[in-house]
C-alpha positions in Angstrom: -25.8 83.9 16.9 -23.7 81.7 20.0 -20.0 82.9 19.2 -17.5 82.0 21.0 -14.3 83.6 22.2 -11.5 81.6 20.1 -8.0 80.3 22.0 -5.9 83.1 20.4 -7.8 85.9 21.2 -8.8 84.0 24.6 -4.4 84.5 25.9 -4.0 87.7 24.2 -7.2 88.4 26.5 -5.5 87.4 29.8 -2.1 88.9 29.2 -4.6 92.4 27.8 -6.0 91.8 31.8 -3.0 90.5 33.3 -1.5 94.0 33.5 -4.5 96.1 34.4 -4.7 96.3 38.4 -7.3 98.5 38.8 -10.7 96.6 39.7 -12.9 98.6 37.9 -10.4 99.4 34.4 -10.8 95.4 34.6 -14.4 95.5 34.6 -15.0 98.4 31.9 -12.3 96.5 29.8 -14.1 92.9 29.9 -17.9 94.3 29.5 -16.9 96.8 26.9 -15.4 93.7 24.6 -17.8 91.4 25.0 -20.4 93.3 25.9 -23.3 90.0 27.1 -20.2 87.3 27.2 -18.9 89.0 30.3 -20.8 88.4 33.5 -20.3 89.0 37.5 -21.3 86.0 38.7 -22.2 86.0 42.3 -24.3 85.5 45.6 -25.0 88.6 47.1 -21.7 88.5 49.4 -19.5 91.8 49.7 -16.9 91.5 46.8 -19.7 90.6 44.7 -21.9 94.2 46.0 -18.0 96.0 45.5 -18.0 94.1 41.5 -21.2 95.3 40.2 -20.8 98.3 42.4 -17.9 99.3 40.1 -19.7 98.0 36.8 -22.7 100.4 37.7 -20.2 103.5 37.8 -18.8 102.4 34.6 -21.8 103.3 32.7 -21.6 100.3 30.3 -24.3 98.0 30.2 -23.2 94.9 32.2 -24.5 90.8 32.9 -25.0 89.6 37.0 -26.4 86.0 37.3 -27.2 84.4 40.5 -26.9 80.6 41.3 -30.3 80.2 43.1 -29.8 76.3 44.7 -33.6 77.1 45.7 -32.6 77.1 48.8 -31.5 80.7 49.6 -31.8 82.9 52.6 -35.3 84.7 52.5 -32.7 87.9 53.6 -30.7 86.9 50.0 -33.7 87.4 47.8 -35.8 89.9 48.8 -31.5 91.8 49.1 -31.2 90.6 45.4 -34.3 92.8 44.2 -33.1 95.6 46.5 -29.6 95.5 44.7 -31.8 95.5 40.9 -33.3 98.0 42.3 -30.5 100.3 43.8 -28.5 99.1 40.2 -31.3 99.4 37.4 -30.1 96.3 37.0 -31.6 92.5 36.0 -29.9 89.4 38.0 -30.1 86.1 35.9 -30.8 83.3 37.7 -30.1 80.4 36.8 -32.1 77.2 38.0 -31.5 74.1 39.0 -33.1 71.4 36.6 -36.4 70.2 38.2 -35.9 66.5 37.1 -32.1 66.2 39.0 -33.6 67.9 42.0 -36.6 65.6 41.8 -33.7 62.0 41.3 -31.8 62.8 43.7 -34.6 63.8 46.4 -36.0 60.2 45.4 -33.1 58.7 45.8 -31.4 60.2 48.7 -33.4 61.5 50.9 -34.4 65.9 51.5 -31.8 66.1 54.0 -29.1 64.6 52.4 -26.3 66.8 53.4 -26.5 65.3 56.6 -25.3 62.1 56.1 -21.9 62.4 54.5 -19.5 64.9 52.3 -19.7 62.9 49.1 -24.0 63.6 50.0 -23.2 67.1 50.5 -21.2 67.6 47.2 -23.5 65.9 45.5 -26.1 68.0 46.9 -23.9 71.4 45.4 -23.0 69.5 42.2 -27.2 69.4 41.4 -28.2 73.0 43.0 -25.3 74.7 42.0 -22.7 72.9 39.8 -24.7 71.7 37.1 -26.5 76.0 36.6 -23.4 77.1 37.2 -21.8 75.0 33.6 -25.5 76.0 32.3 -24.9 79.5 32.4 -21.4 79.3 31.3 -22.1 77.8 27.7 -23.6 81.3 27.1 -20.6 83.2 29.0 -17.0 84.1 27.2 -15.1 85.8 30.6 -16.8 84.9 34.1 -16.5 88.0 36.3 -16.1 85.7 40.4 -15.6 87.2 44.2 -13.5 85.8 45.1 -10.7 86.5 47.3 -7.5 84.8 48.4 -8.5 85.8 53.0 -11.4 83.5 52.1 -10.0 80.8 52.7 -6.8 78.8 53.0 -7.1 76.8 50.2 -8.0 80.1 48.4 -4.3 81.5 48.8 -3.1 79.3 46.1 -6.4 81.2 43.1 -5.2 83.1 40.8 -6.5 86.4 39.6 -7.0 85.2 35.8 -6.7 81.5 34.5 -8.9 80.3 31.7 -11.0 77.3 32.8 -13.6 75.5 30.3 -17.5 74.9 29.7 -18.7 71.6 28.3 -17.6 73.5 24.8 -15.5 76.4 25.0 -13.5 77.3 26.8 -13.8 80.5 29.5 -11.4 83.0 31.0 -12.2 83.1 34.5 -11.0 86.3 36.6 -11.2 87.1 40.2 -10.5 91.1 40.0 -10.9 92.0 44.0 -8.6 88.7 44.6 -5.7 90.9 46.8 -7.8 92.8 48.9 -8.7 92.1 52.5 -11.8 91.6 54.1 -11.1 95.0 56.2 -10.3 96.8 52.4 -14.2 94.9 51.4 -15.7 96.2 53.8 -14.6 99.6 54.2 -14.7 100.3 49.8 -19.1 99.3 51.0 -19.2 101.7 53.7 -18.1 104.3 51.8 -20.1 104.5 49.2 -22.9 103.0 50.7 -23.0 99.9 48.9 -26.2 97.7 50.1 -25.2 94.9 52.1 -27.3 91.9 52.5 -28.5 91.8 56.0 -27.3 88.5 57.3 -24.0 89.6 57.4 -24.6 92.0 60.0 -23.7 90.8 63.7 -26.1 89.2 66.2 -26.6 90.4 69.8 -23.5 87.9 70.4 -21.7 88.9 67.5 -22.0 86.2 65.9 -22.0 86.6 62.4 -22.0 85.1 58.2 -19.9 85.7 56.8 -20.1 82.9 53.4 -23.0 82.9 52.5 -25.1 79.8 50.7 -28.0 77.7 51.3 -30.0 78.4 54.2 -29.8 74.8 55.7 -26.1 75.1 55.5 -24.9 77.6 56.2 -24.7 79.1 60.0 -23.3 81.8 62.0 -19.3 82.6 63.0 -17.5 83.6 66.5 -15.1 85.6 66.4 -11.9 84.0 65.1 -13.3 81.2 63.4 -11.9 80.2 60.4 -14.1 81.9 57.8 -15.7 79.4 56.4 -17.0 77.0 59.4 -20.2 78.9 59.1 -20.1 76.3 55.3 -22.4 72.3 56.3 -20.5 73.2 60.1 -22.0 69.4 61.3 -18.7 68.2 59.0 -16.1 70.6 61.1 -15.5 67.7 64.1 -13.8 65.6 61.4 -12.2 68.0 59.3 -9.2 69.0 60.1 -9.4 71.9 57.9 -12.6 74.0 58.4 -11.3 77.2 56.2 -11.1 74.7 53.7 -14.7 73.7 52.7 -15.8 74.8 49.2 -19.6 73.2 47.9 -17.3 72.5 44.5 -17.9 75.4 42.4 -14.1 76.8 41.5 -13.0 73.3 42.3 -15.4 71.6 39.4 -15.1 74.4 36.5 
């Protein structure tokens, strides 16, 4: 039987979590009380990996999901297998509706995202946002790896907020919201947490700071905005490359 958290309980939980500073304690509380109605949703980036490690150390069953756009890097798919082996978990891979993909490609072409920002956002909606909405129907708590230092627009993100699926309210929690990139890397190295090999700098010092679909993500140069590598062809027209988003954290 499907259970959805009641609004009164949601506000009580929001207040309780707001008083907890330690990310591991937050995760323990969420998974203890909501079991598989709570999930870490991650694309395999550093913050998500830290949260998986913290949840595993808590020795409670925990749920991990990813939105598989069907366009991820081969290295990312292999990395998910590595993470599953390391932590003894199964990462649920939520994919877009094949009919939605077929209709989009038939009408706009396979590489529509090069045409305009509007079409890029439409592609992201089909491949990311709609599958995420489907996933949220099975959740009461959505745990994200977003951090305020990732972009200027994300500085306004909240540690805890209430969002809505198509049927019920959901608590969206970002336990590492105030961690810096340096703090994340320090924790990753200290605890030997698996890292997607794409995050390692190449011979020229260029590196991925953010990962998405293979065609739409490139490395950045030292000093560039963290999200400059996303939809790089838009940089010439964007006043702030730092603000580029797929819509996942704005459309839900």
